[in-house]
PDB file with one MODEL, atoms N, CA, C and O in Angstrom:
MODEL        1
ATOM      1  N   UNK A   1      -4.865  20.281  25.572  1.00  0.00           N
ATOM      2  CA  UNK A   1      -4.140  19.045  25.314  1.00  0.00           C
ATOM      3  C   UNK A   1      -4.958  18.107  24.429  1.00  0.00           C
ATOM      4  O   UNK A   1      -4.407  17.378  23.604  1.00  0.00           O
ATOM      5  N   UNK A   2      -6.270  18.134  24.609  1.00  0.00           N
ATOM      6  CA  UNK A   2      -7.150  17.270  23.820  1.00  0.00           C
ATOM      7  C   UNK A   2      -7.119  17.698  22.351  1.00  0.00           C
ATOM      8  O   UNK A   2      -7.171  16.859  21.452  1.00  0.00           O
ATOM      9  N   UNK A   3      -7.034  19.002  22.120  1.00  0.00           N
ATOM     10  CA  UNK A   3      -6.984  19.500  20.741  1.00  0.00           C
ATOM     11  C   UNK A   3      -5.725  19.003  20.035  1.00  0.00           C
ATOM     12  O   UNK A   3      -5.759  18.712  18.840  1.00  0.00           O
ATOM     13  N   UNK A   4      -4.630  18.906  20.757  1.00  0.00           N
ATOM     14  CA  UNK A   4      -3.389  18.393  20.181  1.00  0.00           C
ATOM     15  C   UNK A   4      -3.563  16.941  19.756  1.00  0.00           C
ATOM     16  O   UNK A   4      -3.128  16.554  18.672  1.00  0.00           O
ATOM     17  N   UNK A   5      -4.199  16.135  20.608  1.00  0.00           N
ATOM     18  CA  UNK A   5      -4.411  14.722  20.272  1.00  0.00           C
ATOM     19  C   UNK A   5      -5.356  14.574  19.081  1.00  0.00           C
ATOM     20  O   UNK A   5      -5.162  13.697  18.238  1.00  0.00           O
ATOM     21  N   UNK A   6      -6.367  15.421  19.011  1.00  0.00           N
ATOM     22  CA  UNK A   6      -7.282  15.383  17.865  1.00  0.00           C
ATOM     23  C   UNK A   6      -6.545  15.781  16.588  1.00  0.00           C
ATOM     24  O   UNK A   6      -6.748  15.167  15.540  1.00  0.00           O
ATOM     25  N   UNK A   7      -5.702  16.790  16.664  1.00  0.00           N
ATOM     26  CA  UNK A   7      -4.904  17.212  15.509  1.00  0.00           C
ATOM     27  C   UNK A   7      -3.970  16.122  15.028  1.00  0.00           C
ATOM     28  O   UNK A   7      -3.833  15.906  13.824  1.00  0.00           O
ATOM     29  N   UNK A   8      -3.329  15.437  15.955  1.00  0.00           N
ATOM     30  CA  UNK A   8      -2.425  14.339  15.595  1.00  0.00           C
ATOM     31  C   UNK A   8      -3.214  13.209  14.928  1.00  0.00           C
ATOM     32  O   UNK A   8      -2.756  12.640  13.937  1.00  0.00           O
ATOM     33  N   UNK A   9      -4.388  12.883  15.460  1.00  0.00           N
ATOM     34  CA  UNK A   9      -5.207  11.804  14.884  1.00  0.00           C
ATOM     35  C   UNK A   9      -5.663  12.168  13.471  1.00  0.00           C
ATOM     36  O   UNK A   9      -5.633  11.326  12.574  1.00  0.00           O
ATOM     37  N   UNK A  10      -6.080  13.406  13.272  1.00  0.00           N
ATOM     38  CA  UNK A  10      -6.505  13.830  11.934  1.00  0.00           C
ATOM     39  C   UNK A  10      -5.326  13.800  10.971  1.00  0.00           C
ATOM     40  O   UNK A  10      -5.478  13.372   9.827  1.00  0.00           O
ATOM     41  N   UNK A  11      -4.165  14.243  11.410  1.00  0.00           N
ATOM     42  CA  UNK A  11      -2.968  14.205  10.567  1.00  0.00           C
ATOM     43  C   UNK A  11      -2.592  12.795  10.171  1.00  0.00           C
ATOM     44  O   UNK A  11      -2.234  12.551   9.019  1.00  0.00           O
ATOM     45  N   UNK A  12      -2.667  11.867  11.101  1.00  0.00           N
ATOM     46  CA  UNK A  12      -2.348  10.467  10.808  1.00  0.00           C
ATOM     47  C   UNK A  12      -3.349   9.895   9.805  1.00  0.00           C
ATOM     48  O   UNK A  12      -2.962   9.165   8.892  1.00  0.00           O
ATOM     49  N   UNK A  13      -4.628  10.221   9.966  1.00  0.00           N
ATOM     50  CA  UNK A  13      -5.639   9.735   9.019  1.00  0.00           C
ATOM     51  C   UNK A  13      -5.407  10.288   7.620  1.00  0.00           C
ATOM     52  O   UNK A  13      -5.570   9.567   6.636  1.00  0.00           O
ATOM     53  N   UNK A  14      -5.035  11.539   7.522  1.00  0.00           N
ATOM     54  CA  UNK A  14      -4.752  12.134   6.212  1.00  0.00           C
ATOM     55  C   UNK A  14      -3.540  11.470   5.571  1.00  0.00           C
ATOM     56  O   UNK A  14      -3.557  11.184   4.374  1.00  0.00           O
ATOM     57  N   UNK A  15      -2.495  11.223   6.341  1.00  0.00           N
ATOM     58  CA  UNK A  15      -1.299  10.566   5.810  1.00  0.00           C
ATOM     59  C   UNK A  15      -1.628   9.152   5.339  1.00  0.00           C
ATOM     60  O   UNK A  15      -1.151   8.729   4.287  1.00  0.00           O
ATOM     61  N   UNK A  16      -2.432   8.423   6.097  1.00  0.00           N
ATOM     62  CA  UNK A  16      -2.814   7.063   5.698  1.00  0.00           C
ATOM     63  C   UNK A  16      -3.622   7.095   4.402  1.00  0.00           C
ATOM     64  O   UNK A  16      -3.409   6.266   3.517  1.00  0.00           O
ATOM     65  N   UNK A  17      -4.544   8.045   4.290  1.00  0.00           N
ATOM     66  CA  UNK A  17      -5.348   8.148   3.069  1.00  0.00           C
ATOM     67  C   UNK A  17      -4.474   8.476   1.859  1.00  0.00           C
ATOM     68  O   UNK A  17      -4.685   7.921   0.781  1.00  0.00           O
ATOM     69  N   UNK A  18      -3.499   9.366   2.019  1.00  0.00           N
ATOM     70  CA  UNK A  18      -2.613   9.714   0.905  1.00  0.00           C
ATOM     71  C   UNK A  18      -1.704   8.552   0.512  1.00  0.00           C
ATOM     72  O   UNK A  18      -1.429   8.356  -0.671  1.00  0.00           O
ATOM     73  N   UNK A  19      -1.243   7.793   1.479  1.00  0.00           N
ATOM     74  CA  UNK A  19      -0.400   6.627   1.174  1.00  0.00           C
ATOM     75  C   UNK A  19      -1.225   5.577   0.429  1.00  0.00           C
ATOM     76  O   UNK A  19      -0.729   4.964  -0.516  1.00  0.00           O
ATOM     77  N   UNK A  20      -2.476   5.362   0.841  1.00  0.00           N
ATOM     78  CA  UNK A  20      -3.319   4.401   0.137  1.00  0.00           C
ATOM     79  C   UNK A  20      -3.591   4.865  -1.292  1.00  0.00           C
ATOM     80  O   UNK A  20      -3.582   4.053  -2.217  1.00  0.00           O
ATOM     81  N   UNK A  21      -3.831   6.156  -1.480  1.00  0.00           N
ATOM     82  CA  UNK A  21      -4.061   6.687  -2.819  1.00  0.00           C
ATOM     83  C   UNK A  21      -2.804   6.531  -3.678  1.00  0.00           C
ATOM     84  O   UNK A  21      -2.903   6.216  -4.864  1.00  0.00           O
ATOM     85  N   UNK A  22      -1.641   6.745  -3.100  1.00  0.00           N
ATOM     86  CA  UNK A  22      -0.386   6.584  -3.818  1.00  0.00           C
ATOM     87  C   UNK A  22      -0.152   5.139  -4.228  1.00  0.00           C
ATOM     88  O   UNK A  22       0.357   4.880  -5.318  1.00  0.00           O
ATOM     89  N   UNK A  23      -0.517   4.194  -3.368  1.00  0.00           N
ATOM     90  CA  UNK A  23      -0.331   2.783  -3.681  1.00  0.00           C
ATOM     91  C   UNK A  23      -1.264   2.313  -4.800  1.00  0.00           C
ATOM     92  O   UNK A  23      -0.906   1.419  -5.568  1.00  0.00           O
ATOM     93  N   UNK A  24      -2.446   2.902  -4.897  1.00  0.00           N
ATOM     94  CA  UNK A  24      -3.410   2.495  -5.921  1.00  0.00           C
ATOM     95  C   UNK A  24      -3.106   3.105  -7.284  1.00  0.00           C
ATOM     96  O   UNK A  24      -3.546   2.571  -8.303  1.00  0.00           O
ATOM     97  N   UNK A  25      -2.373   4.197  -7.327  1.00  0.00           N
ATOM     98  CA  UNK A  25      -2.076   4.887  -8.575  1.00  0.00           C
ATOM     99  C   UNK A  25      -0.945   4.173  -9.305  1.00  0.00           C
ATOM    100  O   UNK A  25       0.071   3.852  -8.689  1.00  0.00           O
ATOM    101  N   UNK A  26      -1.097   3.916 -10.616  1.00  0.00           N
ATOM    102  CA  UNK A  26       0.003   3.325 -11.380  1.00  0.00           C
ATOM    103  C   UNK A  26       1.226   4.262 -11.379  1.00  0.00           C
ATOM    104  O   UNK A  26       1.065   5.479 -11.293  1.00  0.00           O
ATOM    105  N   UNK A  27       2.437   3.708 -11.473  1.00  0.00           N
ATOM    106  CA  UNK A  27       3.640   4.531 -11.328  1.00  0.00           C
ATOM    107  C   UNK A  27       3.776   5.629 -12.385  1.00  0.00           C
ATOM    108  O   UNK A  27       4.276   6.712 -12.080  1.00  0.00           O
ATOM    109  N   UNK A  28       3.347   5.374 -13.605  1.00  0.00           N
ATOM    110  CA  UNK A  28       3.551   6.368 -14.662  1.00  0.00           C
ATOM    111  C   UNK A  28       2.332   7.258 -14.864  1.00  0.00           C
ATOM    112  O   UNK A  28       2.381   8.181 -15.677  1.00  0.00           O
ATOM    113  N   UNK A  29       1.247   7.008 -14.152  1.00  0.00           N
ATOM    114  CA  UNK A  29       0.037   7.799 -14.318  1.00  0.00           C
ATOM    115  C   UNK A  29      -0.098   8.882 -13.258  1.00  0.00           C
ATOM    116  O   UNK A  29      -1.074   9.632 -13.269  1.00  0.00           O
ATOM    117  N   UNK A  30       0.849   8.979 -12.353  1.00  0.00           N
ATOM    118  CA  UNK A  30       0.739   9.952 -11.270  1.00  0.00           C
ATOM    119  C   UNK A  30       0.823  11.377 -11.798  1.00  0.00           C
ATOM    120  O   UNK A  30       0.056  12.240 -11.372  1.00  0.00           O
ATOM    121  N   UNK A  31       1.740  11.633 -12.718  1.00  0.00           N
ATOM    122  CA  UNK A  31       1.898  12.972 -13.277  1.00  0.00           C
ATOM    123  C   UNK A  31       1.853  12.854 -14.792  1.00  0.00           C
ATOM    124  O   UNK A  31       2.783  12.337 -15.409  1.00  0.00           O
ATOM    125  N   UNK A  32       0.781  13.330 -15.383  1.00  0.00           N
ATOM    126  CA  UNK A  32       0.690  13.339 -16.836  1.00  0.00           C
ATOM    127  C   UNK A  32       0.607  14.785 -17.299  1.00  0.00           C
ATOM    128  O   UNK A  32       0.056  15.647 -16.614  1.00  0.00           O
ATOM    129  N   UNK A  33       1.156  15.022 -18.455  1.00  0.00           N
ATOM    130  CA  UNK A  33       1.259  16.382 -18.959  1.00  0.00           C
ATOM    131  C   UNK A  33       1.115  16.338 -20.468  1.00  0.00           C
ATOM    132  O   UNK A  33       1.974  15.791 -21.160  1.00  0.00           O
ATOM    133  N   UNK A  34       0.048  16.902 -20.977  1.00  0.00           N
ATOM    134  CA  UNK A  34      -0.227  16.866 -22.411  1.00  0.00           C
ATOM    135  C   UNK A  34       0.550  17.995 -23.093  1.00  0.00           C
ATOM    136  O   UNK A  34       0.336  19.168 -22.786  1.00  0.00           O
ATOM    137  N   UNK A  35       1.452  17.645 -24.017  1.00  0.00           N
ATOM    138  CA  UNK A  35       2.268  18.642 -24.688  1.00  0.00           C
ATOM    139  C   UNK A  35       1.781  18.932 -26.101  1.00  0.00           C
ATOM    140  O   UNK A  35       2.367  19.759 -26.800  1.00  0.00           O
ATOM    141  N   UNK A  36       0.747  18.281 -26.516  1.00  0.00           N
ATOM    142  CA  UNK A  36       0.208  18.510 -27.855  1.00  0.00           C
ATOM    143  C   UNK A  36      -1.254  18.911 -27.752  1.00  0.00           C
ATOM    144  O   UNK A  36      -1.958  18.519 -26.822  1.00  0.00           O
ATOM    145  N   UNK A  37      -1.695  19.694 -28.718  1.00  0.00           N
ATOM    146  CA  UNK A  37      -3.091  20.137 -28.765  1.00  0.00           C
ATOM    147  C   UNK A  37      -3.971  18.947 -29.121  1.00  0.00           C
ATOM    148  O   UNK A  37      -3.608  18.129 -29.966  1.00  0.00           O
ATOM    149  N   UNK A  38      -5.130  18.854 -28.471  1.00  0.00           N
ATOM    150  CA  UNK A  38      -6.041  17.746 -28.739  1.00  0.00           C
ATOM    151  C   UNK A  38      -6.752  17.916 -30.067  1.00  0.00           C
ATOM    152  O   UNK A  38      -7.150  16.925 -30.680  1.00  0.00           O
ATOM    153  N   UNK A  39      -6.924  19.156 -30.531  1.00  0.00           N
ATOM    154  CA  UNK A  39      -7.639  19.399 -31.783  1.00  0.00           C
ATOM    155  C   UNK A  39      -6.738  19.244 -33.004  1.00  0.00           C
ATOM    156  O   UNK A  39      -7.057  18.483 -33.918  1.00  0.00           O
ATOM    157  N   UNK A  40      -5.603  19.968 -33.024  1.00  0.00           N
ATOM    158  CA  UNK A  40      -4.792  19.990 -34.242  1.00  0.00           C
ATOM    159  C   UNK A  40      -3.493  19.200 -34.128  1.00  0.00           C
ATOM    160  O   UNK A  40      -2.886  18.877 -35.149  1.00  0.00           O
ATOM    161  N   UNK A  41      -3.051  18.881 -32.910  1.00  0.00           N
ATOM    162  CA  UNK A  41      -1.854  18.077 -32.737  1.00  0.00           C
ATOM    163  C   UNK A  41      -0.556  18.850 -32.725  1.00  0.00           C
ATOM    164  O   UNK A  41       0.512  18.239 -32.684  1.00  0.00           O
ATOM    165  N   UNK A  42      -0.604  20.182 -32.760  1.00  0.00           N
ATOM    166  CA  UNK A  42       0.639  20.961 -32.742  1.00  0.00           C
ATOM    167  C   UNK A  42       1.213  21.000 -31.330  1.00  0.00           C
ATOM    168  O   UNK A  42       0.479  20.864 -30.351  1.00  0.00           O
ATOM    169  N   UNK A  43       2.522  21.184 -31.229  1.00  0.00           N
ATOM    170  CA  UNK A  43       3.206  21.187 -29.948  1.00  0.00           C
ATOM    171  C   UNK A  43       2.915  22.491 -29.214  1.00  0.00           C
ATOM    172  O   UNK A  43       3.071  23.576 -29.775  1.00  0.00           O
ATOM    173  N   UNK A  44       2.484  22.376 -27.940  1.00  0.00           N
ATOM    174  CA  UNK A  44       2.107  23.564 -27.176  1.00  0.00           C
ATOM    175  C   UNK A  44       2.949  23.759 -25.928  1.00  0.00           C
ATOM    176  O   UNK A  44       2.922  24.848 -25.354  1.00  0.00           O
ATOM    177  N   UNK A  45       3.699  22.754 -25.479  1.00  0.00           N
ATOM    178  CA  UNK A  45       4.477  22.793 -24.241  1.00  0.00           C
ATOM    179  C   UNK A  45       3.611  23.106 -23.029  1.00  0.00           C
ATOM    180  O   UNK A  45       4.065  23.755 -22.087  1.00  0.00           O
ATOM    181  N   UNK A  46       2.369  22.646 -23.052  1.00  0.00           N
ATOM    182  CA  UNK A  46       1.481  22.814 -21.920  1.00  0.00           C
ATOM    183  C   UNK A  46       0.716  24.119 -21.902  1.00  0.00           C
ATOM    184  O   UNK A  46      -0.098  24.335 -21.004  1.00  0.00           O
ATOM    185  N   UNK A  47       0.948  24.992 -22.859  1.00  0.00           N
ATOM    186  CA  UNK A  47       0.243  26.262 -22.917  1.00  0.00           C
ATOM    187  C   UNK A  47      -0.967  26.142 -23.831  1.00  0.00           C
ATOM    188  O   UNK A  47      -1.233  25.067 -24.371  1.00  0.00           O
ATOM    189  N   UNK A  48      -1.694  27.225 -24.008  1.00  0.00           N
ATOM    190  CA  UNK A  48      -2.824  27.210 -24.930  1.00  0.00           C
ATOM    191  C   UNK A  48      -2.303  27.097 -26.353  1.00  0.00           C
ATOM    192  O   UNK A  48      -1.228  27.606 -26.672  1.00  0.00           O
ATOM    193  N   UNK A  49      -3.057  26.437 -27.193  1.00  0.00           N
ATOM    194  CA  UNK A  49      -2.662  26.255 -28.584  1.00  0.00           C
ATOM    195  C   UNK A  49      -2.796  27.581 -29.331  1.00  0.00           C
ATOM    196  O   UNK A  49      -3.878  28.169 -29.330  1.00  0.00           O
ATOM    197  N   UNK A  50      -1.730  28.068 -29.969  1.00  0.00           N
ATOM    198  CA  UNK A  50      -1.823  29.340 -30.681  1.00  0.00           C
ATOM    199  C   UNK A  50      -2.674  29.249 -31.942  1.00  0.00           C
ATOM    200  O   UNK A  50      -3.241  30.252 -32.377  1.00  0.00           O
ATOM    201  N   UNK A  51      -2.771  28.073 -32.530  1.00  0.00           N
ATOM    202  CA  UNK A  51      -3.575  27.916 -33.744  1.00  0.00           C
ATOM    203  C   UNK A  51      -5.061  27.858 -33.423  1.00  0.00           C
ATOM    204  O   UNK A  51      -5.862  28.549 -34.053  1.00  0.00           O
ATOM    205  N   UNK A  52      -5.429  27.048 -32.460  1.00  0.00           N
ATOM    206  CA  UNK A  52      -6.836  26.820 -32.160  1.00  0.00           C
ATOM    207  C   UNK A  52      -7.433  27.916 -31.275  1.00  0.00           C
ATOM    208  O   UNK A  52      -8.653  28.080 -31.251  1.00  0.00           O
ATOM    209  N   UNK A  53      -6.614  28.659 -30.559  1.00  0.00           N
ATOM    210  CA  UNK A  53      -7.109  29.653 -29.617  1.00  0.00           C
ATOM    211  C   UNK A  53      -7.277  31.027 -30.246  1.00  0.00           C
ATOM    212  O   UNK A  53      -7.744  31.949 -29.578  1.00  0.00           O
ATOM    213  N   UNK A  54      -6.904  31.193 -31.530  1.00  0.00           N
ATOM    214  CA  UNK A  54      -7.034  32.495 -32.170  1.00  0.00           C
ATOM    215  C   UNK A  54      -8.503  32.870 -32.315  1.00  0.00           C
ATOM    216  O   UNK A  54      -9.336  32.064 -32.729  1.00  0.00           O
ATOM    217  N   UNK A  55      -8.786  34.087 -31.969  1.00  0.00           N
ATOM    218  CA  UNK A  55     -10.139  34.590 -32.129  1.00  0.00           C
ATOM    219  C   UNK A  55     -10.228  35.263 -33.495  1.00  0.00           C
ATOM    220  O   UNK A  55      -9.298  35.956 -33.906  1.00  0.00           O
ATOM    221  N   UNK A  56     -11.323  35.066 -34.188  1.00  0.00           N
ATOM    222  CA  UNK A  56     -11.433  35.712 -35.503  1.00  0.00           C
ATOM    223  C   UNK A  56     -11.449  37.231 -35.358  1.00  0.00           C
ATOM    224  O   UNK A  56     -12.148  37.777 -34.505  1.00  0.00           O
ATOM    225  N   UNK A  57     -10.675  37.899 -36.197  1.00  0.00           N
ATOM    226  CA  UNK A  57     -10.624  39.348 -36.112  1.00  0.00           C
ATOM    227  C   UNK A  57     -11.852  39.951 -36.786  1.00  0.00           C
ATOM    228  O   UNK A  57     -12.418  39.356 -37.702  1.00  0.00           O
ATOM    229  N   UNK A  58     -12.252  41.102 -36.343  1.00  0.00           N
ATOM    230  CA  UNK A  58     -13.459  41.746 -36.836  1.00  0.00           C
ATOM    231  C   UNK A  58     -13.231  42.305 -38.230  1.00  0.00           C
ATOM    232  O   UNK A  58     -12.303  43.088 -38.430  1.00  0.00           O
ATOM    233  N   UNK A  59     -14.059  41.922 -39.202  1.00  0.00           N
ATOM    234  CA  UNK A  59     -14.018  42.489 -40.542  1.00  0.00           C
ATOM    235  C   UNK A  59     -12.968  41.911 -41.465  1.00  0.00           C
ATOM    236  O   UNK A  59     -12.804  42.403 -42.581  1.00  0.00           O
ATOM    237  N   UNK A  60     -12.258  40.895 -41.044  1.00  0.00           N
ATOM    238  CA  UNK A  60     -11.215  40.338 -41.925  1.00  0.00           C
ATOM    239  C   UNK A  60     -11.562  38.930 -42.286  1.00  0.00           C
ATOM    240  O   UNK A  60     -10.817  38.280 -43.019  1.00  0.00           O
TER     241      UNK A  60
ENDMDL
END
């Protein structure tokens, strides 16, 4: 029974910490997603940049 009370207390503390973190975060900064490459600026849709990620081919 004591383990149940300890589990409930830990759960409540975690929920309080997450609510405080949510209150401190600006509304539009919670989820950011970069859709452009930082180096060349081409659209990547969140994937690796096909221009900047190319490896030089051997002998060409």
